[in-house]
N, C-alpha and C positions, 0 to 999 in steps of 0.2 A: 104311095098315094096318101097312107095313111098320115105319114110322116109329115108330108106337106101340109096337110090340112092340120095335124097340131101345131105346127110351126105358125101357119096365119093366124091361128085363133091365139096362140102365146104372144104373137104381136100386137093384135087387137087388144089386148085385156093389159098387156103391158103400157102401150100408147095411153090408154084409157086411165089409168092408174097413175101416169106421171101427169097427164093432161088435168085430172083432179088434183093432185098434191100440189100443185104450183111450183114446182120445184126453183129453187131460187128467187123464188117471190118475184116470179115478173109482170104476172097479171097486176099485184100490188103496185108496182113500180110504174106501170103503164097507166095505170088509174090515178096515180098521184100526180103523174107528169099532166094528163089531162086535166085533172082538176086546177092544179096550181098555174099551168103554162097562161101567162099573158102575153101581148104583144111585143112588149119591150123584151122580155125573157126570149122569146121566139127569137126575136132580132139578135139579141145577143149570142145566144146559139149559133144563128147561120154565121154571124162574126166570127166566131170562134171556128166553125166547119170551113170559110173561107181562108182561113189562115193557117191552115195545116195542109203541107203542102201531099199533093196527090201520090199514091203507089199504086200501081197497076200490077197484079201478078198474073200471069199466063201459065196454065199448066195443058201442056199437051201431051197426047197415048197416041202411038199407033198401035194396031194391033189386027188380027186376022182372024175368022173365026172358021171352023171346020165342023161341018155337018155329016154325019153316018148315020147308017141304016144297019142294025143287026136284027135277024128275024121279027121284023116289025115294028121295031123298037129306035124311034128315031132321037138323036142325041146331038146337041150343038156345044161345042167347047170353043171358045174363046181364048186366045193366046196374046198377051202382050209382048210386042219386040222392046218397045223402049218407049220411055217416058221421061220427060222433061219439064222444068219448071223454072220461067225467066220471070226477074222482078224490074220494071221498069220505073225509076224514082223521076218524079216533076219537080220543078220547084216552084211552080204555081199554078192554078187553074180559076177559069171564069165561068161562071153561072149563065146560061145562054137562053134558059127556059122563057125569061119574061117575067113580068110582077106579078107577085102573088096575092090574091084577093084578099083585102082585108089587113094586109101586113105592108102598106103602104111607106112606113114608117123604116121599114129594110129598106138599105141600100145595098140590095143583093146583086146589081146588074151593074 
């Protein structure tokens, strides 16, 4: 129990330190995007995204769990039988979400 409490506290503290340090300047990059993005730039980014063929990756895992009890102590173990990853590539895609408010200049649909 003491080990689990230590692990939990270590995890919380490490997440706080990572968030406070802004690893890879992610927050700064997002702030600069938010400040400088106008409608035309947003439309240009949408056009670039539409030009990229989509790729879908599906990961599947077959597993089972075994629960046992020994002298009142209950343990559950998970056993993985099989893992598989498949990738599907498409030649194009189309947005069907509808118009974006304030971005009528974008030809998304």
